C-alpha positions in Angstrom: -28.4 -44.7 19.5 -24.8 -43.7 19.7 -23.8 -45.3 16.4 -26.8 -43.8 14.5 -26.2 -40.2 15.4 -22.5 -40.1 15.6 -21.2 -41.9 12.5 -19.9 -38.9 10.7 -17.4 -37.9 13.5 -14.4 -40.0 14.2 -14.7 -42.0 17.4 -12.8 -40.6 20.3 -11.0 -43.4 22.2 -11.3 -42.6 25.9 -7.6 -43.4 26.5 -4.3 -41.8 25.7 -3.1 -42.4 22.1 -0.2 -44.7 23.1 -2.7 -47.1 24.7 -4.9 -47.0 21.5 -2.0 -48.4 19.5 -2.0 -51.6 21.6 -5.6 -52.5 20.9 -5.3 -56.2 20.9 -1.9 -56.9 22.4 -2.5 -58.7 25.7 -0.9 -57.2 28.9 1.9 -59.2 30.4 -0.2 -59.9 33.5 -3.5 -60.6 31.8 -2.7 -64.2 31.0 -1.8 -64.9 34.6 -4.9 -63.2 35.8 -7.1 -65.1 33.4 -5.4 -68.4 34.3 -6.1 -67.7 37.9 -9.7 -66.9 37.3 -10.3 -70.1 35.2 -8.4 -72.2 37.7 -10.4 -70.9 40.6 -13.6 -71.5 38.7 -12.5 -75.0 37.9 -11.8 -75.7 41.5 -15.2 -74.3 42.6 -17.1 -76.4 40.1 -15.1 -79.6 40.1 -14.2 -80.0 43.8 -15.9 -83.0 45.4 -18.3 -83.1 42.4 -19.3 -86.7 43.0 -20.9 -85.8 46.4 -24.2 -85.2 44.4 -24.1 -88.7 42.9 -26.0 -88.7 39.7 -27.7 -85.4 40.8 -30.8 -85.4 38.5 -31.4 -89.1 37.9 -33.9 -88.3 35.1 -31.1 -86.8 32.9 -28.5 -89.2 34.1 -30.6 -92.2 33.0 -31.1 -90.6 29.6 -27.3 -90.1 29.3 -26.9 -93.8 30.2 -29.4 -94.8 27.6 -27.4 -92.7 25.1 -24.2 -94.4 26.0 -25.9 -97.8 25.1 -27.8 -96.9 22.0 -26.9 -94.3 19.3 -30.6 -94.0 18.4 -31.4 -93.2 22.1 -28.5 -90.7 22.1 -29.7 -88.9 19.0 -33.3 -88.5 20.1 -32.7 -88.0 23.8 -34.5 -91.1 24.9 -34.9 -92.0 28.6 -34.3 -95.7 27.8 -32.0 -97.5 25.4 -35.0 -99.3 23.9 -36.4 -95.9 22.8 -39.9 -95.9 24.2 -40.0 -92.2 25.3 -37.7 -89.2 25.3 -37.1 -86.7 28.1 -39.2 -83.6 28.1 -36.5 -81.4 26.6 -34.5 -81.3 23.4 -31.5 -83.6 23.3 -28.5 -81.2 22.9 -27.3 -81.4 26.5 -27.7 -85.2 26.4 -25.5 -85.4 23.4 -22.7 -84.2 25.6 -23.3 -86.3 28.7 -24.2 -89.3 26.6 -20.9 -89.1 24.9 -19.2 -88.6 28.2 -20.7 -91.8 29.6 -19.9 -93.7 26.5 -16.3 -92.7 26.8 -15.8 -92.7 30.6 -18.5 -95.1 31.8 -21.7 -94.6 33.7 -20.6 -92.8 36.8 -21.2 -89.5 38.7 -18.1 -87.7 37.2 -19.1 -88.7 33.6 -22.5 -87.2 34.3 -21.5 -84.0 36.0 -18.0 -83.0 34.9 -19.2 -81.9 31.4 -21.4 -79.2 33.0 -18.5 -78.0 35.3 -16.2 -77.7 32.2 -19.0 -75.8 30.4 -19.0 -73.4 33.3 -15.3 -72.8 33.0 -15.7 -72.2 29.3 -18.5 -69.8 29.8 -16.4 -67.7 32.2 -13.5 -67.7 29.7 -15.9 -66.7 26.9 -17.3 -63.8 28.9 -13.8 -62.6 29.7 -13.0 -62.8 25.9 -16.2 -60.9 25.1 -15.2 -58.0 27.4 -11.7 -57.9 26.0 -13.3 -57.4 22.5 -15.7 -54.8 23.8 -13.0 -52.3 24.9 -10.2 -51.2 22.7 -8.0 -50.3 25.6 -6.4 -53.6 26.8 -6.3 -52.5 30.4 -10.0 -51.7 30.4 -11.0 -54.8 28.5 -8.9 -57.0 30.8 -10.4 -55.4 33.9 -14.0 -55.7 32.6 -13.3 -59.3 31.6 -12.0 -60.3 35.0 -14.8 -58.6 36.8 -17.5 -60.1 34.6 -16.0 -63.6 34.7 -15.7 -63.5 38.5 -19.3 -62.4 38.9 -20.5 -65.2 36.6 -18.4 -67.8 38.4 -19.5 -66.8 41.9 -23.2 -66.3 41.2 -25.0 -69.0 43.4 -27.2 -70.1 40.5 -24.1 -70.7 38.4 -22.3 -72.5 41.3 -25.4 -74.7 41.5 -26.1 -75.5 37.8 -22.5 -75.9 36.6 -22.3 -78.8 39.1 -25.6 -80.3 38.0 -26.7 -82.3 35.0 -29.7 -80.2 33.9 -29.6 -78.6 30.4 -29.1 -75.1 31.8 -25.3 -75.4 31.8 -25.1 -75.9 28.1 -27.8 -73.3 27.5 -25.7 -70.6 29.3 -22.6 -71.6 27.5 -24.3 -71.3 24.1 -25.9 -68.0 24.9 -22.6 -66.6 26.1 -21.0 -67.8 22.9 -23.7 -65.9 21.0 -22.9 -62.8 22.9 -19.2 -63.1 22.0 -20.0 -63.6 18.3 -22.3 -60.6 18.4 -19.6 -58.3 19.8 -17.2 -59.6 17.0 -20.0 -59.0 14.4 -20.6 -55.4 15.6 -16.9 -54.6 15.8 -16.1 -55.9 12.3 -19.5 -55.3 10.6 -19.4 -59.0 9.8 -22.3 -61.1 8.5 -20.4 -64.3 9.1 -20.0 -63.5 12.8 -23.6 -62.6 13.0 -24.5 -65.9 11.4 -22.6 -67.6 14.1 -24.8 -65.8 16.6 -27.8 -67.6 14.9 -26.0 -70.9 15.0 -25.3 -70.6 18.7 -28.9 -69.6 19.5 -30.2 -72.4 17.3 -28.4 -75.0 19.3 -29.5 -73.1 22.5 -33.0 -73.8 21.2 -32.1 -77.5 20.9 -31.0 -77.3 24.5 -33.9 -75.7 26.2 -36.2 -74.5 23.5 -37.8 -71.0 23.8 -35.6 -69.9 26.8 -32.6 -69.9 24.5 -34.3 -67.3 22.3 -35.1 -64.7 24.9 -31.9 -62.8 24.0 -32.8 -62.7 20.3 -34.6 -59.3 20.3 -31.8 -57.5 22.1 -29.1 -59.1 19.9 -30.8 -58.4 16.7 -31.5 -54.7 17.5 -28.0 -54.3 18.8 -26.5 -55.2 15.5 -29.1 -53.2 13.5 -28.4 -50.0 15.5 -24.7 -50.2 16.2 -23.1 -51.9 13.2 -21.6 -49.4 10.7 -21.9 -50.9 7.3 -25.1 -49.4 5.8 -28.7 -50.2 6.5 -29.0 -52.5 3.5 -26.1 -54.7 4.5 -27.2 -54.8 8.2 -30.7 -56.0 7.2 -29.2 -58.6 4.8 -26.9 -59.8 7.5 -29.8 -60.1 10.0 -31.7 -62.2 7.4 -28.7 -64.4 7.0 -28.4 -64.9 10.7 -32.1 -65.7 10.9 -31.6 -68.4 8.3 -28.7 -69.8 10.2 -30.7 -69.9 13.4 -33.7 -71.6 11.6 -31.4 -74.2 10.0 -29.4 -75.0 13.2 -32.5 -75.3 15.3 -34.9 -76.7 12.7 -33.0 -79.6 11.3 -33.8 -81.7 14.3 -37.5 -80.7 14.2 -37.6 -81.9 10.6 -36.0 -85.2 11.5 -38.8 -85.9 14.1 -41.4 -85.1 11.5 -39.8 -87.2 8.7 -39.0 -90.2 10.8 -42.1 -92.4 11.3 -43.5 -92.6 14.8 -42.9 -96.3 14.7 -39.2 -95.7 14.2 -38.5 -93.2 16.9 -39.4 -92.7 20.6 -42.5 -90.9 21.8 -41.7 -87.1 22.2 -41.9 -86.8 26.0 -43.9 -83.8 27.3 -46.1 -83.6 24.2 -49.8 -84.4 24.0 -49.6 -85.7 20.4 -46.1 -87.1 19.9 -44.9 -84.1 18.0 -41.9 -81.9 18.7 -43.8 -78.7 17.8 -46.4 -79.4 20.4 -43.6 -79.5 23.0 -42.3 -76.2 21.6 -45.6 -74.3 21.7 -47.2 -76.0 24.7 -45.4 -77.7 27.6 -42.0 -76.0 27.0 -43.1 -72.9 25.2 -45.9 -70.5 25.4 -47.6 -72.6 28.1 -44.7 -72.0 30.4 -45.4 -68.2 30.2 -49.2 -68.2 30.2 -49.6 -71.1 32.6 -52.2 -72.8 30.4 -49.7 -75.7 29.8 -46.3 -76.6 30.7 -47.1 -76.8 34.4 -45.9 -80.3 34.8 -45.5 -81.8 38.3 -45.9 -79.4 41.1 -48.2 -76.9 39.5 -47.4 -73.7 37.6 -45.3 -71.2 39.4 -45.2 -73.2 42.6 -41.4 -73.2 42.7 -40.8 -69.6 41.8 -43.0 -67.7 44.2 -45.7 -65.2 43.2 -45.4 -63.3 39.9 -44.4 -59.7 40.0 -41.4 -57.4 39.7 -40.1 -58.5 43.1 -40.0 -62.2 42.2 -36.3 -62.2 41.3 -35.4 -60.4 44.6 -37.5 -62.6 46.9 -37.2 -66.1 48.3 -35.0 -68.6 46.6 -34.8 -66.7 43.3 -33.3 -63.8 45.2 -30.8 -66.1 46.9 -29.6 -67.5 43.6 -29.4 -64.5 41.3 -30.1 -61.1 42.9 -26.9 -60.4 44.8 -25.5 -58.0 42.2 -28.7 -57.5 40.3 -29.4 -54.0 41.7 -25.8 -52.9 40.7 -26.4 -54.3 37.2 -29.6 -52.4 36.8 -27.8 -49.2 37.9 -25.3 -49.8 35.2 -28.0 -49.9 32.6 -29.2 -46.5 33.7 -25.7 -45.1 33.9 -24.7 -46.5 30.5 -27.8 -44.9 29.0 -26.8 -41.6 30.5 -23.2 -41.9 29.2 -24.6 -42.9 25.8 -26.8 -39.9 25.6 -23.9 -37.6 26.5 -21.8 -39.4 23.8 -24.4 -38.9 21.1 -24.9 -35.2 21.9 -21.2 -34.6 22.8 -22.2 -32.9 26.0 -19.4 -31.5 28.2 -16.1 -33.2 28.4 -15.8 -36.2 26.1 -13.8 -38.1 28.7 -15.5 -41.5 29.1 -17.4 -41.3 25.8 -18.7 -44.6 24.5 -18.0 -45.9 21.0 -20.4 -48.0 18.9 -19.0 -51.4 20.0 -19.3 -50.5 23.7 -22.8 -49.1 23.0 -23.8 -52.3 21.2 -22.5 -54.4 24.1 -24.5 -52.4 26.7 -27.6 -52.7 24.5 -27.2 -56.4 24.0 -26.4 -57.4 27.6 -28.9 -54.9 29.0 -31.6 -56.2 26.7 -30.7 -59.8 27.7 -31.1 -58.9 31.4 -34.3 -56.9 31.1 -36.2 -59.1 28.7 -35.3 -62.4 30.5 -35.9 -60.8 33.9 -39.3 -59.6 32.9 -40.3 -63.0 31.5 -39.1 -64.8 34.6 -40.9 -62.3 36.8 -44.3 -62.7 35.2 -44.5 -66.2 33.6 -47.3 -68.2 35.2 -46.3 -71.7 34.2 -43.7 -73.8 35.9 -40.6 -71.9 36.8 -37.7 -73.1 39.0 -35.3 -70.8 40.8 -32.4 -72.3 39.1 -33.7 -71.0 35.7 -32.1 -67.6 36.8 -28.7 -68.9 35.9 -29.5 -67.6 32.4 -29.3 -64.1 33.9 -25.8 -64.6 35.3 -23.7 -63.8 32.2 -25.7 -60.6 31.7 -25.3 -59.5 35.3 -21.5 -60.2 35.1 -21.1 -58.4 31.8 -23.0 -55.3 33.0 -21.1 -55.1 36.3 -17.8 -55.3 34.4 -18.8 -52.7 31.8 -20.2 -50.4 34.5 -17.0 -50.6 36.5 -15.0 -49.5 33.5 -17.4 -46.7 32.4 -17.4 -45.3 35.9 -13.6 -45.5 36.2 -13.2 -43.6 33.0 -15.1 -40.7 34.6 -13.5 -40.9 38.0 -12.4 -37.3 37.7 -16.0 -36.2 37.3 -18.8 -36.2 39.8 -21.0 -38.7 37.9 -18.2 -41.3 37.7 -17.5 -41.0 41.4 -21.2 -41.3 42.3 -21.5 -44.3 40.0 -18.6 -46.1 41.6 -20.0 -45.3 45.1 -23.4 -46.4 44.0 -22.3 -49.8 42.7 -20.4 -50.5 45.9 -23.2 -49.3 48.1 -26.0 -51.2 46.3 -24.0 -54.4 46.2 -23.1 -54.3 49.9 -26.6 -53.2 51.0 -28.4 -55.9 49.1 -25.9 -58.6 50.3 -26.7 -57.6 53.9 -30.4 -57.8 53.2 -30.1 -61.3 51.8 -27.8 -62.5 54.6 -30.2 -61.1 57.2 -33.2 -62.5 55.5 -31.8 -66.0 55.5 -30.0 -65.7 58.9 -27.0 -67.1 57.1 -23.5 -66.8 58.2 -22.0 -65.1 61.3 -23.8 -61.8 62.1 -20.4 -60.0 62.4 -19.9 -60.6 58.7 -22.9 -58.5 57.8 -21.6 -55.7 60.0 -18.2 -56.0 58.4 -19.6 -55.7 54.9 -21.6 -52.6 55.9 -18.7 -50.9 57.7 -16.2 -51.6 55.0 -18.6 -50.5 52.3 -19.4 -47.2 54.0 -15.8 -46.5 54.7 -14.9 -47.3 51.1 -17.6 -45.0 49.7 -16.5 -42.2 52.0 -12.8 -42.6 51.1 -13.7 -42.9 47.4 -15.6 -39.6 47.3 -13.2 -37.7 49.5 -10.1 -39.1 47.8 -11.4 -38.4 44.3 -12.2 -34.8 45.3 -8.8 -34.2 46.8 -6.9 -36.1 44.0 -5.6 -38.8 46.3 -5.3 -41.6 43.8 -3.9 -44.2 46.2 -6.7 -43.7 48.6 -9.2 -44.0 45.7 -7.6 -47.3 44.5 -7.6 -48.7 48.0 -11.2 -47.7 48.6 -12.2 -49.3 45.3 -10.5 -52.6 46.2 -12.0 -52.7 49.7 -15.5 -51.7 48.5 -15.5 -54.2 45.7 -14.5 -57.0 48.1 -17.3 -55.9 50.4 -19.9 -55.9 47.6 -18.7 -59.2 46.2 -18.2 -61.0 49.4 -21.8 -62.1 50.0 -22.4 -63.7 46.6 -18.9 -65.3 46.7 -19.5 -66.9 50.1 -23.0 -68.0 49.2 -21.7 -69.6 46.0 -18.9 -71.4 47.8 -21.3 -72.8 50.3 -23.7 -73.8 47.5 -20.9 -75.7 45.8 -19.9 -77.4 49.1 -23.4 -79.0 49.5 -24.7 -82.0 47.6 -27.8 -81.5 45.3 -30.2 -83.8 43.7 -33.7 -84.2 42.2 -35.5 -82.0 39.7 -35.7 -78.8 41.8 -32.2 -78.2 43.1 -31.7 -75.0 45.2 -28.7 -73.2 46.6 -27.2 -73.6 50.1 -29.5 -74.4 53.0 -30.9 -71.4 54.7 -33.3 -70.6 57.5 -36.1 -69.7 55.1 -36.2 -73.0 53.3 -33.8 -75.8 53.6 -31.9 -75.7 50.4 -30.2 -78.7 48.7 -33.3 -79.1 46.7 -34.4 -82.7 46.4 -37.3 -81.9 44.1 -39.1 -84.9 42.7 -37.1 -88.0 43.3 -34.1 -86.5 45.0 -31.1 -88.7 45.9 -32.1 -91.4 48.4 -35.7 -91.4 47.4 -36.6 -95.0 47.9 -40.2 -96.1 47.2 -42.4 -95.5 44.3 -44.3 -92.8 46.1 -45.0 -91.2 49.3 -47.8 -88.7 49.9 -46.7 -85.1 49.6 -47.0 -83.0 52.7 -46.9 -79.2 53.4 -43.8 -77.6 54.8 -44.4 -74.9 57.5 -43.7 -71.4 56.1 -41.8 -72.8 53.2 -39.5 -74.9 55.3 -40.2 -78.2 53.7 -37.6 -81.0 53.8 -35.2 -81.5 50.9 -36.8 -84.5 49.3 -34.3 -87.1 50.5 -36.7 -88.9 52.8 -36.4 -92.6 53.4 -38.5 -94.8 51.2 -39.9 -91.8 49.3 -41.6 -90.3 52.3 -40.0 -86.8 52.2 -42.5 -83.9 52.3 -42.9 -81.6 49.4 -41.7 -78.5 51.2 -43.6 -76.1 48.9 -44.9 -74.2 52.0 -47.0 -71.0 51.6 -45.9 -68.7 48.7 -43.8 -71.1 46.9 -40.7 -70.7 48.9 -40.2 -74.3 50.0 -36.8 -75.6 49.1 -37.7 -79.3 48.9 -39.9 -81.4 46.8 -41.5 -84.7 47.0 -39.4 -87.5 48.4 -41.0 -89.8 45.8 -41.4 -91.0 43.2 -37.8 -91.7 42.3 -37.3 -95.5 42.5 -33.9 -96.2 43.8 -33.6 -100.0 44.0 -29.8 -100.1 44.1 -29.9 -101.5 47.7 -32.3 -104.3 46.6 -29.8 -106.7 45.3 -32.3 -109.4 44.6 -34.5 -107.2 42.5 -31.6 -105.7 40.6 -30.4 -109.2 39.7 -33.9 -110.3 38.7 -34.3 -107.3 36.3 -30.8 -107.7 34.9 -31.7 -111.3 33.9 -35.1 -110.4 32.4 -33.9 -110.8 28.8 -36.8 -108.7 27.4 -36.7 -105.4 25.5 -37.7 -103.6 28.7 -36.8 -105.3 31.9 -39.7 -103.6 33.6 -42.4 -101.0 33.2 -43.2 -98.5 36.0 -45.2 -95.4 36.6 -43.4 -92.2 35.5 -40.0 -91.3 34.2 -38.5 -90.6 37.7 -39.3 -94.1 38.9 -38.0 -95.6 35.6 -34.7 -93.6 35.7 -33.8 -94.9 39.2 -34.3 -98.5 38.1 -32.3 -97.9 34.9 -29.3 -96.5 36.7 -29.4 -99.4 39.2 -29.8 -102.2 36.7 -28.3 -100.8 33.4 -31.5 -102.1 31.6 -34.2 -100.3 29.7 -37.4 -99.5 31.7 -40.6 -98.4 30.2 -41.7 -95.1 31.8 -45.5 -95.2 31.7 -46.8 -91.7 31.3 -43.4 -90.1 30.9 -42.6 -87.2 33.2 -45.9 -85.5 33.4 -48.6 -87.9 32.4 -48.1 -88.2 28.7 -50.6 -90.4 26.8 -48.0 -93.1 26.2 -48.5 -96.0 26.1 -52.2 -96.4 25.9 -53.8 -99.5 27.5 -54.1 -101.2 24.1 -50.5 -100.5 23.3 -49.3 -101.8 26.6 -51.3 -105.0 26.2 -49.6 -105.5 22.8 -46.2 -105.0 24.3 -47.0 -107.6 27.0 -48.4 -110.1 24.4 -45.2 -109.8 22.4 -43.2 -110.6 25.5 -41.3 -107.3 25.4 -41.8 -106.3 29.1 -40.5 -108.5 31.8 -42.1 -107.1 35.0 -44.4 -104.3 36.2 -43.4 -102.2 39.2 -46.2 -99.9 40.1 -48.8 -99.3 42.8 -50.8 -96.1 43.0 -48.1 -93.7 44.2 -46.0 -93.6 41.0 -45.8 -89.8 40.8 -46.9 -87.5 38.0 -46.6 -90.1 35.3 -48.4 -93.4 35.2 -51.7 -94.7 33.8 -54.4 -95.9 36.2 -56.0 -98.1 33.5 -52.7 -100.0 33.0 -52.2 -100.4 36.8 -55.7 -101.8 37.2 -55.3 -104.2 34.2 -52.0 -105.5 35.5 -53.5 -106.0 39.0 -56.5 -107.9 37.6 -54.6 -110.2 35.3 -51.2 -110.9 37.0 -50.1 -112.1 40.4 -48.2 -109.7 42.7 -45.1 -111.0 44.3 -42.6 -109.4 46.7 -38.9 -109.2 45.8 -36.6 -107.7 48.5 -39.6 -105.7 49.9 -40.7 -104.4 46.5 -44.1 -105.5 45.0 -43.8 -106.6 41.3 -45.8 -108.4 38.7 -44.2 -110.8 36.3 -45.6 -110.1 32.8 -43.9 -112.7 30.7 
């Protein structure tokens, strides 16, 4: 409430007057430091990117379809003939579809856009911190710290090298955070409207998840802007309209366009976009009543509760600096209260822009973390990448706030607390996973303890060089665990629908999920991993076990049902020459996606991703009668999609043949 109670008094800039006159002039070294950060991030995300192949073949096949058909590109169809869409909005596929249209259907065209989004997100977070602090030194320091934390969060190193929608989601949410800081600093309705636009397109990327930051952002502007309550409310109304328009236009299109002229909305039960919003990808994900999809609700994220983000794979991917970020929220609230009431020395006092930033990023972290901790529907560990910008921003802000008060006991304790928490939790995670040399854990602990001691003693005795050295060494100790884990994560290949971070002793890693790379047959019965140590879903001929283990900690997934027929040259040639609207029909989107990538043809995904009622048996019979489907590739192990009535009807009315070891039915 800094801005509300302290508007009458002029803001006290917590730096000497000469620094305040250089509010926006960049430091001579800041450009070099930023360039180094962005270059390092680019190397981390782009190096050996093609090792993961097409990564998630489900989205890669949809991008391929978009490169072949503008209608498929617009709606986010899985196939160029526009039978069914993927189970998410199409915004991320607009990017990868264009990439494949320009650069061809290959691994780099599918994955490089996400890596570049990661670099852009790091740059935007840096720019946001620069705008948050009026002192260019403090802004640059906070920006570099925040950007580095984001870049070297394992969930970020995973998802910015992967073709799920989460990369674009994080970029858009970070852009909204940047626009919000600009809006608060300038009391601008136009910048606030851009917040609405960014979050509107975040909705078109991953629906409700993109709006989790909305309460904190709206309240931050309402409380910390300085242009009168009437104008602030009017600006919030304008931003709401901008959000509704930027998110709603696509919804309107799906309603206005007749069902016969567009693909079936994958994931919905009634072929409507709003059913997808409110059910499978919306409230059902939170309550568990819907949105469970393949694998069952919550099976990938562990048990619900406040410790979910610190345990198992979620902890591996996001929690390294989470304790330090939570400490920053508490310390910033303490500094904010002192600023409002002007208690004691005003050194380190927060102004309204800084207060608004803390409120926004802290609200982002707390609201999203609570939703992830208690949602009962399907949740994957990689969802936690949405927390990475907030963790980075808060760590950067906390470092600056503590440094301002380095001559006071509370600032010294805060710096020591951040170093100690980061190092301690890194050691816990490394020990829990038995990951890395044991001496590294000892080194982190020893360096952190020595740094904290030197920091407290040096600050008391006025030994500035000792304090600076202690801060550098302690920061490296606290940051070392997450950096090493992120580099190792980026060095491994990943595939399937449930990718996880680097392999560890508690659960494999690499995350094949459903239909990971190398999954060969149309099925393979799932098996149970021991103590969560399931295999990574890359089993031969789709026989990988599901690795879900006991308590949801398995890192694998089903080896099936992804249908990779690229090695079956005879079948590939046959489907390429089919000459029908759909070269084949098969059970489920994962099987269809593998066939599409291997043949470059459209494949009808019966049942979509999670058993959608499309097509019905009568509709399928009509397609066959019209000669639109060349072959049927099925069986009974087709994964979460499929339709048993269609399988039985095909088996009863057509003759099975074997092509290169694969059983098919010719339907024409």
